C-alpha positions as CSV (number, residue, x, y, z in Angstrom):
1,X,-65.2,15.4,-18.8
2,X,-61.7,14.9,-19.6
3,X,-61.3,12.2,-22.7
4,X,-58.4,10.7,-21.9
5,X,-59.6,10.3,-18.5
6,X,-62.5,8.1,-19.9
7,X,-60.4,6.2,-22.0
8,X,-58.3,5.4,-19.0
9,X,-61.2,4.1,-16.9
10,X,-62.0,2.1,-20.1
11,X,-59.1,0.1,-20.1
12,X,-58.4,-0.2,-16.5
13,X,-62.1,-1.7,-16.3
14,X,-60.7,-4.0,-19.5
15,X,-58.3,-5.5,-17.6
16,X,-59.1,-5.5,-13.8
17,X,-55.3,-4.6,-13.3
18,X,-53.8,-1.2,-12.5
19,X,-50.3,-2.7,-13.5
20,X,-51.0,-4.1,-16.9
21,X,-53.7,-1.0,-17.6
22,X,-50.8,1.6,-17.0
23,X,-48.6,-0.5,-19.1
24,X,-51.2,0.1,-22.1
25,X,-52.0,3.1,-21.5
26,X,-48.2,4.2,-21.2
27,X,-48.4,6.1,-17.8
28,X,-47.3,5.5,-14.4
29,X,-49.3,3.3,-11.9
30,X,-49.8,6.4,-9.3
31,X,-50.2,8.5,-13.2
32,X,-52.9,6.3,-13.4
33,X,-54.5,6.6,-10.2
34,X,-54.8,10.0,-10.0
35,X,-56.7,10.6,-13.6
36,X,-59.1,7.4,-11.6
37,X,-59.6,9.5,-8.6
38,X,-60.3,13.1,-10.7
39,X,-62.7,11.2,-12.8
40,X,-64.2,9.3,-9.5
41,X,-64.3,13.1,-8.0
42,X,-65.8,14.6,-11.5
43,X,-69.0,12.0,-11.4
44,X,-68.9,11.9,-7.7
45,X,-69.5,8.2,-7.5
46,X,-66.9,5.5,-7.1
47,X,-65.6,3.1,-9.5
48,X,-63.8,0.8,-8.2
49,X,-63.7,-1.0,-4.7
50,X,-59.7,-1.2,-3.9
51,X,-58.4,-3.8,-1.4
52,X,-55.2,-5.8,-1.4
53,X,-56.5,-8.3,-3.9
54,X,-56.8,-5.8,-6.5
55,X,-59.2,-3.3,-7.9
56,X,-63.7,-4.5,-8.3
57,X,-65.5,-2.5,-10.2
58,X,-68.8,-1.5,-8.1
59,X,-72.6,-1.6,-9.6
60,X,-72.7,2.0,-10.7
61,X,-69.1,1.4,-12.7
62,X,-70.3,-1.5,-14.3
63,X,-73.7,0.4,-15.2
64,X,-71.2,3.0,-16.9
65,X,-68.8,1.1,-18.6
66,X,-71.3,1.1,-21.7
67,X,-72.3,4.1,-21.9
68,X,-68.8,5.3,-21.7
69,X,-67.7,3.3,-23.9
70,X,-69.9,4.7,-26.8
71,X,-69.0,8.4,-25.5
72,X,-65.8,7.3,-26.0
73,X,-66.6,5.6,-29.8
74,X,-68.2,8.6,-30.8
75,X,-65.0,10.8,-29.7
76,X,-63.2,8.7,-31.6
77,X,-65.1,8.3,-34.6
78,X,-65.4,12.2,-34.2
79,X,-61.6,12.6,-34.3
80,X,-61.3,10.7,-37.3
81,X,-63.7,13.0,-39.8
82,X,-61.4,15.9,-38.9
83,X,-58.7,14.3,-39.7
84,X,-59.6,13.6,-42.5
85,X,-60.7,17.5,-42.9
86,X,-57.2,18.6,-42.4
87,X,-55.5,16.2,-44.9
88,X,-58.1,17.0,-47.6
89,X,-56.9,21.0,-46.0
90,X,-53.4,20.3,-46.2
91,X,-50.5,18.1,-46.3
92,X,-50.6,15.9,-43.3
93,X,-48.0,13.0,-42.5
94,X,-48.8,10.0,-39.4
95,X,-45.3,9.1,-38.4
96,X,-45.3,5.5,-36.4
97,X,-42.8,5.0,-33.5
98,X,-42.3,1.6,-32.3
99,X,-42.9,1.5,-28.1
100,X,-39.6,2.1,-26.0
101,X,-37.4,3.5,-29.2
102,X,-38.4,7.0,-27.8
103,X,-35.7,5.8,-24.7
104,X,-33.1,5.5,-27.5
105,X,-33.7,9.3,-29.2
106,X,-36.1,12.1,-28.6
107,X,-39.0,12.4,-31.8
108,X,-38.0,16.4,-31.0
109,X,-36.2,16.8,-34.5
110,X,-39.8,15.9,-36.0
111,X,-41.2,19.1,-34.3
112,X,-37.8,20.9,-35.8
113,X,-39.4,20.0,-38.9
114,X,-42.8,21.1,-38.7
115,X,-41.2,24.5,-37.8
116,X,-39.5,25.1,-40.9
117,X,-42.9,23.6,-42.3
118,X,-45.5,24.7,-40.8
119,X,-48.0,24.1,-43.9
120,X,-47.1,20.3,-43.4
121,X,-48.9,18.6,-40.3
122,X,-47.4,16.0,-37.9
123,X,-49.0,13.5,-36.1
124,X,-47.1,10.7,-34.1
125,X,-48.5,7.9,-32.5
126,X,-46.6,4.9,-30.9
127,X,-47.6,1.4,-30.5
128,X,-46.3,-1.8,-30.7
129,X,-43.9,-2.9,-33.3
130,X,-46.8,-5.4,-34.7
131,X,-49.2,-2.8,-34.7
132,X,-46.9,0.1,-36.5
133,X,-46.1,-2.6,-39.2
134,X,-49.8,-3.1,-40.0
135,X,-50.7,0.4,-39.4
136,X,-48.0,1.3,-42.2
137,X,-49.0,-1.9,-45.0
138,X,-52.8,-0.2,-44.5
139,X,-51.3,2.9,-45.3
140,X,-53.0,4.5,-41.7
141,X,-49.1,5.8,-41.4
142,X,-46.8,7.6,-43.5
143,X,-43.8,6.5,-41.7
144,X,-42.7,4.2,-39.2
145,X,-39.6,4.1,-36.9
146,X,-38.6,0.5,-36.2
147,X,-35.7,-1.9,-35.0
148,X,-34.8,-5.2,-35.7
149,X,-36.0,-7.5,-36.8
150,X,-38.0,-6.2,-39.8
151,X,-39.5,-7.9,-42.6
152,X,-37.7,-6.8,-45.3
153,X,-40.0,-8.1,-48.6
154,X,-42.4,-6.4,-47.2
155,X,-41.1,-3.0,-46.1
156,X,-38.5,-0.6,-48.1
157,X,-36.3,-0.1,-44.9
158,X,-33.9,3.3,-44.4
159,X,-30.9,2.5,-41.9
160,X,-30.6,5.3,-39.4
161,X,-28.3,4.4,-36.6
162,X,-26.5,0.9,-35.7
163,X,-26.5,0.7,-31.7
164,X,-24.6,-1.7,-29.5
165,X,-26.8,-3.1,-26.8
166,X,-25.5,-3.2,-22.7
167,X,-25.6,-5.1,-20.0
168,X,-26.2,-3.2,-16.3
169,X,-25.7,-4.9,-13.3
170,X,-25.0,-4.6,-9.8
171,X,-20.7,-4.5,-9.3
172,X,-20.7,-7.9,-6.9
173,X,-22.4,-10.0,-10.4
174,X,-19.5,-12.2,-11.5
175,X,-19.7,-11.1,-14.9
176,X,-19.0,-7.4,-13.7
177,X,-15.5,-8.4,-13.2
178,X,-13.4,-6.9,-16.0
179,X,-13.6,-4.3,-18.4
180,X,-13.7,-6.3,-21.7
181,X,-17.6,-7.0,-23.4
182,X,-19.6,-9.8,-22.6
183,X,-20.0,-12.6,-25.2
184,X,-24.2,-12.2,-25.6
185,X,-24.6,-16.2,-24.9
186,X,-23.6,-15.7,-21.7
187,X,-26.5,-14.4,-21.0
188,X,-27.9,-17.8,-21.0
189,X,-29.8,-18.7,-17.4
190,X,-28.9,-15.0,-16.2
191,X,-31.7,-13.4,-14.2
192,X,-32.5,-10.7,-16.3
193,X,-34.0,-7.1,-16.4
194,X,-35.8,-5.7,-19.1
195,X,-38.7,-4.0,-21.0
196,X,-42.2,-5.1,-21.4
197,X,-43.3,-7.6,-23.8
198,X,-44.9,-4.7,-26.0
199,X,-41.9,-2.9,-26.4
200,X,-39.7,-3.0,-30.0
201,X,-36.0,-3.2,-27.5
202,X,-37.1,-6.1,-25.7
203,X,-38.3,-7.5,-29.0
204,X,-34.6,-7.0,-30.3
205,X,-33.6,-9.0,-26.9
206,X,-35.7,-11.9,-27.8
207,X,-34.4,-12.0,-31.0
208,X,-31.1,-12.2,-30.1
209,X,-31.5,-15.0,-27.7
210,X,-33.2,-17.1,-30.3
211,X,-30.7,-16.1,-32.5
212,X,-27.5,-17.9,-29.9
213,X,-30.3,-20.2,-29.0
214,X,-29.9,-19.4,-24.8
215,X,-32.4,-18.9,-22.4
216,X,-32.2,-16.6,-19.9
217,X,-35.1,-15.8,-17.0
218,X,-36.5,-12.8,-17.5
219,X,-37.2,-11.4,-13.7
220,X,-38.3,-8.1,-14.3
221,X,-40.1,-7.2,-17.4
222,X,-41.4,-3.4,-17.3
223,X,-41.2,-0.1,-19.4
224,X,-39.2,1.1,-15.8
225,X,-36.8,-1.4,-15.6
226,X,-34.0,1.5,-15.2
227,X,-35.7,2.2,-11.8
228,X,-35.0,-0.6,-10.8
229,X,-31.1,-0.7,-12.0
230,X,-31.0,3.0,-10.2
231,X,-32.5,1.3,-6.8
232,X,-30.7,-1.9,-6.7
233,X,-28.6,-2.3,-3.6
234,X,-27.4,-5.9,-4.5
235,X,-26.5,-8.5,-7.2
236,X,-30.4,-9.4,-8.6
237,X,-30.3,-9.5,-12.1
238,X,-28.9,-7.9,-15.0
239,X,-30.5,-4.9,-16.7
240,X,-30.2,-4.9,-20.7
241,X,-30.2,-1.4,-22.3
242,X,-29.4,1.1,-24.7
243,X,-26.3,4.1,-24.5
244,X,-28.9,6.4,-24.3
245,X,-31.0,4.7,-21.3
246,X,-27.4,3.2,-19.4
247,X,-26.5,7.1,-19.4
248,X,-29.3,8.0,-17.4
249,X,-27.8,5.3,-14.7
250,X,-27.2,7.4,-11.9
251,X,-26.2,4.4,-9.6
252,X,-22.9,4.5,-8.3
253,X,-22.6,0.5,-7.6
254,X,-23.8,-0.2,-11.4
255,X,-21.5,-1.6,-13.9
256,X,-22.3,-1.2,-17.6
257,X,-20.6,-3.5,-20.0
258,X,-21.1,-3.6,-23.7
259,X,-22.6,-7.0,-25.1
260,X,-21.5,-8.6,-28.0
261,X,-24.7,-9.5,-29.9
262,X,-25.3,-11.8,-32.7
263,X,-25.8,-8.7,-35.0
264,X,-26.2,-4.5,-33.9
265,X,-29.5,-3.2,-33.2
266,X,-30.4,-0.9,-35.8
267,X,-33.2,1.8,-36.2
268,X,-34.8,1.8,-39.6
269,X,-37.6,4.6,-41.1
270,X,-39.9,2.6,-42.9
271,X,-42.4,3.1,-45.9
272,X,-44.7,0.1,-47.7
273,X,-42.4,-1.9,-50.1
274,X,-42.6,-0.5,-53.5
275,X,-44.6,2.4,-52.1
276,X,-44.5,5.6,-53.8
277,X,-44.0,8.4,-51.2
278,X,-45.7,11.8,-51.9
279,X,-43.6,15.0,-52.4
280,X,-44.5,15.9,-48.2
281,X,-42.8,12.6,-47.1
282,X,-40.2,12.5,-49.6
283,X,-39.0,15.8,-48.4
284,X,-39.6,14.9,-44.7
285,X,-37.7,11.3,-45.5
286,X,-34.5,13.3,-46.7
287,X,-34.8,15.9,-43.9
288,X,-34.7,12.0,-41.0
289,X,-31.3,10.9,-42.9
290,X,-29.6,14.3,-42.8
291,X,-30.3,14.4,-39.0
292,X,-29.6,11.0,-37.9
293,X,-26.0,11.6,-40.5
294,X,-25.4,14.7,-38.5
295,X,-26.5,13.7,-35.0
296,X,-25.9,10.0,-34.8
297,X,-27.3,8.3,-31.5
298,X,-24.9,8.3,-28.6
299,X,-22.5,5.5,-27.9
300,X,-20.7,4.7,-24.6
301,X,-17.0,5.3,-25.1
302,X,-14.2,2.7,-23.7
303,X,-17.4,-0.6,-23.7
């Protein structure tokens, strides 16, 4: 039995909503459905009744839930024991990425570091920015990649890259006319397509809204907001995107403008305030700094 299928089952049972469960698991709804079908096939039972109203657990599903929940808990405890063993056996570094940051830059450079230093084990996790910060303060992770706003009284934050936020909209939108950047305050009252509330870049957008005292209407809140943009055939709203996301827009009817935000977006590599990183963590921090100096996050020219 694949444990990731059990994890998906437990999440779906608890959320009772495939959209919420897939967002929580960071997979597509189709991927979650395939995992559920594979688990049902393996167990030989129907776990959820499908209808237009959604999913409802069957009687056997309700009976199996506490059993699989205990199994999952034992698995997590076993993985914790193994992780502690690996840490005692050699150097191990755990790195947290706030959800959504990987859309602005691939973490592949960390695997390059591990290839150069095979004696160092690197584990990467992704979670909401508040949870990443809490894990950092609890010393459950060694480093965390975060974006503003952050509380610098709690964290030692090394700025890695500053970037702009962009507005992507159908060519028929009034703000699509012209080529000049758009003042962020002009988004007041506009229909907005943006990331889910768990997304760190969405958190940055909400932060900028508070700074400028505006109230846009978020009509789409999804980790797959680019899908909406690429499928847009009329003026339905404005999508807020990073430069990396903008480069993945293939819809020829979309116009992209840089937003004049109240402050620049900034990517940080963080450790707890007054923490004394060990030799391995210090070496990795130095490598990360050099990487971003040599390969900064792409920016869109002429916007």
